N, C-alpha and C positions, 0 to 999 in steps of 0.2 A: 414293403414288405417282399421277401423272396418267396415265391411259391414252392418251398421245400420244407420237408421235415428231416431233420439230420440226427444221427447218433453221434456219438462221441466216445473217447477212448478209456475212460476210467471213473473212478468214483468221485473225482472233482475235475473241475474244467482246468486244463493247461492255460498258461498265459496266452499261448497261440491262439487256442481254441476261443478264449474269452474275448479276444480282440476280433477275431473273425466274425464271431456270432454278432457282436456288437455293431460291426460295420455292415453285415449284409441283412441282418434282422429276418433269420427265418421264421415261417410261418408257424413251426413248432418244432418240437424235439421228441426223441424216442429213447428209452431207457432200456438197457439189457442187464444180464446178470453181472456183467464186468462192471456196471455202474453202481451196483447195489451192495452195500456193507451192513447197515443198520438203520434204525429209525431216525437217529439224530442226524446222521450223515445225509440221508435222502431228504430230510426237511432242509438242510442247508443248501443241498444241491439244487432241490426245486426252487427254493428261495432265490438263488444266485440266477437261476434261467429267468425267473420272472422279472427280477431286477435288470438285466440285461436287455431283456425285450422292452420293457417298460410297459408290459401288458399283464394285468393281475390274471387274466384268463387266457393267457397263452397255452395252447395245447401241449401238455406233456403226457406223451403216450407210453404205454407199456403193454406187453403180452402176457396177461395174467388171466388164463382161461381156467386154471386149475388143472389137476393130473399131470401129464408130461410137459405142459406148457405152462411154465410157472417161472417167472424171473426172480421172486420173492418168495423165499421159504424159510423153513427151520433154520435155527432156532428162534430168529426174532418174529417170524411170522407163521400162522397155521397153515397145515396141509389142506387144500380143497380138493374134492373129488373131481376127476374129469367129468365133463357136463354129461358125457354119455352114460355114465353110472347111474346118475339120477334119473336120466331120461328113460333108461332101461325100465323103470318101475311105472311108466306112464299108463300101461294098459290095466294095471291093477287098480288104480285110482287117479285118473286124470287130474282132477281139482286138487287133491293132496300133493300130487307131483309138481303141478304148476306152483303152488305156493311155496313148496320146499325150494324149488329152483329159484324163485324170487328172493327167498330169504338167504340163500347159499350166496347170491350175487349181492345182496345188500351188505352182507358181512364182508364179503372179499372187496367190495367197492369201498368200504370204511377203512380197510387196510390202506388202500390207495389214498383216499382223501385225507387221511392222518398224515401223510408224508408229502403231500402237495402234487400228487399224481391226479390229473385232470380228466384223463382219456385213457379206457382199457379197449384194446383190439380184440373184443367180443361182443356178439356171439358170432360162432360159426354156423353158417345157414345152408352149408352144403349138404345135398341130399346123397347118402351112399347109395352106390350101385354094385352089384355083383362083378367081381373081378377087378375092382378099383384098387389102387395102391393104398397102402395102410397109413400114408401121412395124414389122412383126415381121421379114420378109424374111431375111436372112443371120443374124439373131439365134437363128433357129429350129435346133434341134439335129437336123433331118433332115426327111424327108417322111411316115415312117409313125410310129404311136403307139408301136410296138415298140422302134424305133430310138431315138426320142427318150427314151424311158423309160430305155433302157439308157445312153445317154450322158448323160442329166441326172443318173443314179446316179454316173457317173464324175466329173461336176462336183462334186457334193457330196462325193465321197470325196477329190478333190483339195483342196479348200478345207479339209475337216476334217484331212487331213494337215498342212495349215499352221496348223491350231489356229483356223481361221475358220469362221463359221456361215454357211451357205447359206440362201437365200428362194427357195422354187419359185414361179414365176408365169407366166401371171395367171391364176388359177384362176377359174371353171372352164374357161376357154380363150379365147384372144383370136385364134386362127389363122384364124377364117371372117371377121373383121371387115372389111367393107368400106370402114370409115372409121377414123380415128386418134382414139383417145379422148381424146388432147391437145386436139384441137380440137372434136370433136362427139361426141355420143353413138352409137355404132353399134349397131344391131338385127341380131342373128342370128336369123333366123326359119326355122329348120329344125325338124325333129321331135326328140323325145328319143332316137329309135333312131340317128338320124345324130349326134347330140351324144355317145352313147357313144364314138364315136372320139376325140372331143376330151378325154374325161375320162380315157382309158386311161393315159396318162402320169402323170397325177396320182395314179391309183389305184395304179400301180407303185410311186410314190415317197410314198406316203401317211404313211410314217412319219418324213419330213422335219421338220426342227426348226421352221421358219416358212413362212408361204406368203403371198402378196400378191394381192388381189382383182382382177378385171376390171370396168371400168366399162363394162359391156355389158349390154345387155337381151335376155333369151331368151324371147320370148313364151310358148314351150312349157312353161316353168317358171313365169314370172311375167309376166303382162300388163302390169303397171305399172311395176315398180321394176327398175333394173339389179342387178346380183349384189351389188355392195358393199352397197346398201341394202336387199336382199331377205332378211327372214327367212327365207323360204320356201326360197330357194335355198342360203343358208347352212346352214340346218337339214337340208334334206332332201338337198340334192345334195352340198355340201362336207364337211359333218360326216357325212351318212348315206351316200349312195351311193358318194363317193369314199372316206370313212372317215379324213378328215385330222383329227387331234385335237391338232395342234401350235398355235402362237400364229399366229393370223390377223390380218394387218394390211390396212387398206384401201391401195388405190393412192392417189396424191397427190390430195387432196380440192380443190385448186385446179384441177384438170383441167377443160376447157371441157365435158367430157362431163357434168358435174353442174350444177345450177342451183339457186341458192339461197345463203344464207350459209354460210361454210365452217364457223364454228362450229355452225350448225344441222345441217349435213350430217355433222359429227364426231359429234353426239349421235345422229344418225339411223343412221349405221353402227354404232355400239355397240349400239344397240337391236336393230338386225338380227341382231347376233351376231359382229361383229368384236370382236376382243380389244382393239385399239389402232388409233387414227386417225392417218393420216400427213398432215402438212402441212409442206409442203417449203421454201418461199419466204421465211420469216423475216420477215415482216410483223409487228411487235410488236402492232398493234391486233388482227390477227387472231388471234395466238397467246394474247392475253389473253382474247379473247372465247370462244376454245375452252377455256381453263382455267376460265372462269365457267360453261360449259355442262356440262362432263363432271364425272362423280363420281370418286371415287377408283377405281383399277384393283381389280376384284373379285377374289375367291380363287382362281377358275378361271384368269383370265388370269394372275395371279401364279405359279399353278402351271405353266401352260404356259410362260412366261418362264423360270421356273427349269429347266425340263427342257430348253428350248432351248438356254440358254446354257451349259449342262453341257458342250457340246462346244468351248467356247471355252477356248483355251489361251494365254495371254500368253506371248511369246517375247522371250528377251532375249539380247543378244550379236551386233551387227550382222554381225562377221565370219563367224560361223556361218550367217547367214542368207543371206548374200551366196553362201556355199559352196553351201548347200542348194538355193538358187535356180538357180544356174549348173548343178548337177547335173540338176535337173528340166528345163531348157530342153534340155540336151544329150541327154538321154534321150528328150525329145518330138521333138527333130529328127531323132535316129537312127532313131526307129520311123516317122516320116512320110517319111523321104527316099526310100525305095524305092517309096513310094504315089504320089509326085507325078510326073506324066508331063511 
């Protein structure tokens, strides 16, 4: 098994992609809007990925947070609010908001489960700070570490209710970044004491099955490397101070925050302590380069993968899923109605 998660080019695998994936057996796959047409097509696509891997629980990921981060949408699927829109009601009734968040992500998770998607790259646990870039914005689950930890737990519970595995991100925290790591490398130059606030939601949910790193440099921890490529941060902060022992994936290695060839970056991320390298854009030359650079997934990564995917439950029966989704949405709306002014 190759310790990489790959994207690919379109709504069905090309013969070249199919042969390559069968040869290298990537740990998992990630889907984007370019891979999504409709329910029937997605079911066929995810079934083909499972067939190629020979693993019924192969991680098939998607970024489906709600709001502006949604790869599946109308007319085939419902529109879900940004997590921050629900989180904004927390102070009016914390218990109702927590329950509504759980039902919202149960419904969203059922959308994924219905078409064979097993992992959702949510929740966002970044704690927003004044002056930060808007890339997080309404994706954040509130304004305080305590609230974000509670609501992040509700997101994970809702997804788990649907049989879908969640990914906490962007560890150790993107909320202070004044730049978008898709475009450049942010540097968060504050003290370790100040960063304790950013770590708190991740510590609260350190038992989550999977996490995604931040392409951010934190000089108080490592003057040279961003978190994704820093053995010091992964060992001492993510594994140590936070206490996360789940499957740790890099953020997308094609992002402009990082410099160098993607295959070399994948190798650096694994040497630093990531369990798996994420490469989203489906460039065959890049994927072949990664396959040439990386060793087989080690026993620790395989153990973490097995433990993470134990929460995945394949669901069958579209009629039952539709009923459960409708029930979850109705419960969400009933809880939120009295809170919306």
